[in-house]
C-alpha positions as CSV (number, residue, x, y, z in Angstrom):
1,M,18.4,61.5,206.7
2,K,20.5,64.6,207.1
3,I,24.3,64.6,206.6
4,V,26.7,67.4,207.3
5,L,29.8,66.6,205.3
6,Q,33.1,68.3,206.0
7,K,36.1,67.8,203.8
8,A,39.0,67.2,206.1
9,K,42.8,67.0,206.1
10,N,42.6,64.8,209.2
11,A,40.0,63.9,211.8
12,S,39.4,61.8,214.8
13,V,36.7,61.0,217.3
14,A,37.3,60.1,221.0
15,V,35.1,58.6,223.7
16,D,36.2,59.0,227.3
17,G,39.6,60.2,226.1
18,S,40.3,57.2,223.9
19,V,40.4,57.6,220.1
20,V,37.8,55.2,218.6
21,G,38.0,56.4,214.9
22,K,40.6,58.3,212.9
23,I,41.2,59.2,209.3
24,A,43.9,61.1,207.4
25,E,42.2,62.8,204.5
26,G,38.6,62.5,203.5
27,Y,35.1,63.3,204.8
28,V,33.8,63.8,208.3
29,L,30.1,63.0,208.2
30,L,27.6,64.0,210.9
31,V,24.7,61.8,210.3
32,G,21.2,62.5,211.6
33,I,18.3,60.1,211.2
34,T,14.6,60.8,211.5
35,H,11.5,58.5,211.9
36,E,10.7,58.1,208.2
37,D,14.2,57.3,206.9
38,T,14.7,54.1,205.0
39,E,17.5,51.9,203.7
40,E,16.6,53.1,200.2
41,Q,17.3,56.7,201.3
42,A,20.6,55.6,202.9
43,D,21.6,53.9,199.7
44,Q,20.8,57.1,197.7
45,L,22.8,59.3,200.0
46,A,25.8,56.9,200.1
47,N,25.9,56.8,196.3
48,K,25.6,60.5,196.0
49,L,28.2,61.1,198.6
50,V,31.0,59.0,197.0
51,K,30.3,60.5,193.6
52,L,30.0,64.1,194.8
53,R,32.7,66.2,193.0
54,I,34.1,68.5,195.6
55,W,37.9,67.7,195.4
56,E,40.0,70.0,193.2
57,D,41.4,68.9,189.9
58,E,44.7,70.3,188.4
59,D,42.9,73.5,187.5
60,E,41.7,74.0,191.1
61,K,38.0,73.3,190.1
62,M,35.9,71.0,192.2
63,N,35.8,68.1,189.7
64,H,36.9,65.0,191.5
65,S,35.0,62.7,193.9
66,V,36.4,61.2,197.0
67,I,36.8,57.9,195.0
68,D,38.8,59.8,192.3
69,H,40.9,61.8,194.8
70,G,41.3,59.1,197.5
71,G,40.3,59.5,201.1
72,D,38.4,57.9,203.9
73,I,35.3,58.6,205.9
74,L,34.7,59.3,209.6
75,S,31.0,58.8,210.3
76,I,29.5,60.2,213.5
77,S,25.9,59.7,214.5
78,Q,24.3,63.0,215.5
79,F,20.6,63.1,216.5
80,T,21.0,66.8,217.2
81,L,20.8,67.6,213.5
82,Y,17.0,67.1,213.9
83,A,16.7,69.7,216.7
84,N,13.6,71.8,216.5
85,T,14.1,75.3,217.9
86,K,10.9,77.0,216.8
87,K,9.4,77.2,220.3
88,G,11.2,78.3,223.4
89,N,14.9,78.2,224.1
90,R,15.4,74.5,224.6
91,P,15.5,72.4,221.5
92,S,13.1,69.6,221.0
93,F,14.5,66.3,219.5
94,T,11.2,64.6,218.7
95,D,12.0,64.6,215.0
96,A,15.1,62.4,215.6
97,A,14.5,58.7,215.3
98,R,14.6,56.6,218.5
99,P,17.9,54.8,219.0
100,D,16.4,51.4,218.2
101,V,15.5,52.7,214.7
102,A,18.5,55.1,214.1
103,E,21.4,52.9,215.2
104,P,20.7,50.0,212.7
105,L,20.1,52.5,209.9
106,W,23.3,54.3,210.7
107,H,25.2,51.0,210.6
108,Y,23.5,50.1,207.3
109,F,24.6,53.4,205.8
110,N,28.2,52.9,206.9
111,N,28.2,49.4,205.5
112,K,26.8,50.7,202.2
113,L,29.7,53.2,202.0
114,T,32.1,50.3,202.7
115,S,30.5,48.3,199.9
116,L,31.1,51.3,197.5
117,G,34.8,51.1,198.2
118,M,35.2,53.5,201.1
119,T,37.2,52.9,204.3
120,V,34.9,54.0,207.0
121,E,35.8,54.8,210.6
122,T,33.1,55.6,213.1
123,G,32.3,57.1,216.4
124,V,30.2,55.2,219.0
125,F,26.4,55.4,218.6
126,G,24.8,57.3,221.5
127,A,28.1,58.1,223.2
128,M,29.4,61.5,224.3
129,M,32.1,62.1,221.7
130,D,34.9,64.6,221.1
131,V,35.3,65.2,217.4
132,S,38.5,66.9,216.0
133,L,39.1,67.8,212.4
134,T,41.0,70.1,210.2
135,N,38.5,71.3,207.6
136,I,39.9,71.8,204.1
137,G,38.6,75.0,202.3
138,P,36.6,75.1,204.5
139,T,34.2,72.9,202.6
140,T,31.0,72.0,204.4
141,I,28.0,70.6,202.5
142,I,24.5,69.5,203.8
143,L,22.9,66.4,202.1
144,E,19.4,65.4,202.8
145,A,17.2,62.5,201.7
């Protein structure tokens, strides 16, 4: 699994012009899944993500987790994180898991985040989505299993 995490002041995702997920403050997650990914890896990343200390404390040091600080999660499935651009000018997506594997694992990951106390909004798996956010910092971190 590969996750691009962006700390956001606000964020939303729309499908066909209708907002399907929206958060005030928290994390926007772009989640890519490959063939070998497992529920154990999803558990590890979810646990890491909620404990990651990237929110500022009173001394403006990154010392607080999203649990400490408060905030929600907007999770977007994104197979393009596994684009291979080594040959030619058109990316290959053969490293991305097929939808019948990726979708259940993405839902499992989101449910794990919920079980850890997070409020999770999502996009629509496989849909063409418009994602809007105001990045804080900007802070963008890549997590991989």
